[in-house]
C-alpha positions as CSV (number, residue, x, y, z in Angstrom):
1,M,-6.0,-12.3,6.9
2,K,-4.9,-10.6,3.9
3,L,-1.5,-8.4,3.4
4,I,-2.2,-5.7,0.7
5,T,0.8,-4.2,-0.6
6,A,0.4,-1.1,-2.8
7,I,3.0,0.6,-4.8
8,V,1.7,4.3,-5.6
9,K,2.3,7.2,-6.8
10,P,3.8,9.9,-3.9
11,F,1.0,12.6,-4.6
12,K,-1.9,9.8,-4.2
13,L,-0.7,8.6,-0.3
14,D,-3.0,10.8,1.4
15,D,-5.9,9.8,-0.9
16,V,-5.0,6.3,-0.2
17,R,-5.1,6.5,3.2
18,E,-7.9,8.7,3.4
19,A,-10.0,6.3,1.5
20,L,-8.7,3.3,3.9
21,S,-9.5,5.5,6.9
22,A,-13.1,6.3,5.9
23,M,-13.8,2.3,5.6
24,G,-11.9,1.9,9.2
25,I,-8.5,1.0,8.5
26,Q,-6.5,2.8,10.8
27,G,-3.1,0.7,10.7
28,L,-0.7,1.0,7.6
29,T,2.9,0.8,7.1
30,V,4.3,3.2,4.4
31,T,7.7,3.1,2.7
32,E,9.3,5.4,0.1
33,V,10.9,3.2,-2.6
34,K,12.3,3.6,-6.2
35,G,11.3,1.5,-9.1
36,F,9.9,1.4,-12.7
37,G,7.6,-0.8,-14.6
38,R,6.3,-0.1,-18.0
39,Q,7.3,3.8,-17.8
40,K,11.1,2.7,-17.9
41,G,11.7,6.0,-16.7
42,H,11.9,9.3,-18.1
43,T,14.8,12.0,-19.0
44,E,15.5,15.1,-17.4
45,L,17.6,18.3,-18.0
46,Y,19.6,19.4,-15.3
47,R,22.0,22.8,-15.7
48,G,22.0,22.1,-19.3
49,A,22.7,18.2,-19.4
50,E,20.1,15.6,-20.2
51,Y,20.3,12.5,-18.4
52,V,18.0,9.4,-17.4
53,V,16.2,8.8,-14.5
54,D,15.8,5.0,-14.2
55,F,14.0,4.7,-11.2
56,L,10.9,6.9,-10.4
57,P,9.9,7.8,-6.6
58,K,7.0,5.5,-5.7
59,V,5.3,4.9,-2.0
60,R,4.7,1.4,-1.0
61,I,1.9,0.7,1.4
62,E,0.8,-2.4,3.4
63,A,-2.0,-2.9,5.5
64,V,-3.1,-6.3,7.3
65,I,-6.6,-7.0,6.3
66,S,-9.4,-9.3,7.3
67,N,-10.6,-11.3,4.8
68,D,-14.1,-10.2,4.6
69,A,-12.7,-6.5,3.9
70,L,-10.3,-7.8,1.4
71,D,-12.5,-6.7,-1.4
72,Q,-13.6,-3.2,-0.1
73,A,-10.1,-2.0,1.0
74,V,-8.5,-2.8,-2.7
75,E,-11.5,-0.9,-4.5
76,A,-10.5,1.7,-2.0
77,I,-6.6,1.9,-2.8
78,E,-7.8,1.6,-6.5
79,E,-9.7,4.7,-6.1
80,G,-7.6,6.8,-4.0
81,A,-4.4,5.8,-6.0
82,R,-5.8,6.1,-10.0
83,A,-4.0,8.9,-11.6
84,G,-5.1,8.2,-15.3
85,K,-1.7,8.3,-16.4
86,I,0.7,5.2,-17.0
87,G,3.1,4.6,-13.6
88,G,-0.6,4.5,-11.5
89,G,1.1,1.4,-9.7
90,N,0.0,-1.8,-8.8
91,I,-1.9,-3.7,-5.6
92,F,-0.4,-7.3,-4.1
93,V,-2.3,-9.7,-2.2
94,S,-0.8,-12.0,-0.1
95,E,-1.9,-14.7,2.6
96,I,-0.7,-13.9,6.0
97,V,0.0,-17.1,7.7
98,E,1.1,-16.3,11.1
99,V,0.7,-12.8,13.4
100,I,3.3,-12.5,16.2
101,H,3.1,-9.9,18.6
102,I,6.4,-8.8,19.8
103,R,5.3,-7.4,23.2
104,T,3.0,-10.3,24.3
105,G,4.2,-13.1,22.4
106,E,0.3,-13.8,21.7
107,M,0.1,-15.5,18.0
108,G,-2.5,-15.7,15.6
109,E,-5.6,-14.0,15.6
110,D,-5.1,-13.0,19.3
111,A,-2.3,-11.2,18.2
112,W,-3.8,-8.9,15.4
113,N,-6.1,-6.1,16.5
114,P,-8.3,-5.7,13.2
115,H,-9.6,-2.3,14.3
116,F,-6.5,-1.3,14.3
117,Y,-4.5,-3.2,11.8
118,G,-7.3,-2.9,9.3
119,G,-10.3,-4.9,9.0
120,L,-13.8,-5.1,10.2
121,S,-13.3,-8.5,11.7
122,T,-11.1,-11.7,11.7
123,S,-12.5,-14.0,10.0
């Protein structure tokens, strides 16, 4: 199992969710975050005064994906998040070491429902 973490522009969230939904991924965690990368913020004008906005609003999307659905999920996120401008975001892929279902105490693949959390099988 893999954990995909994608940092994207907020207005691309629905496009990414729809792209993942189309491939059968139903479970996501979404967090509003702020950050900067190469774009390093920008200057804005407010009531006649200029000020620098260092941290820009982003959305962090996380999904647990089966190994065999990983490439398809990454491609779906790329296509959904692509805006063609600087600050489009990043995708990070991490290995899942263990899963524990809090309510039942199940561990490993027994604790993970791939049809809900984003995969087509549990390889």
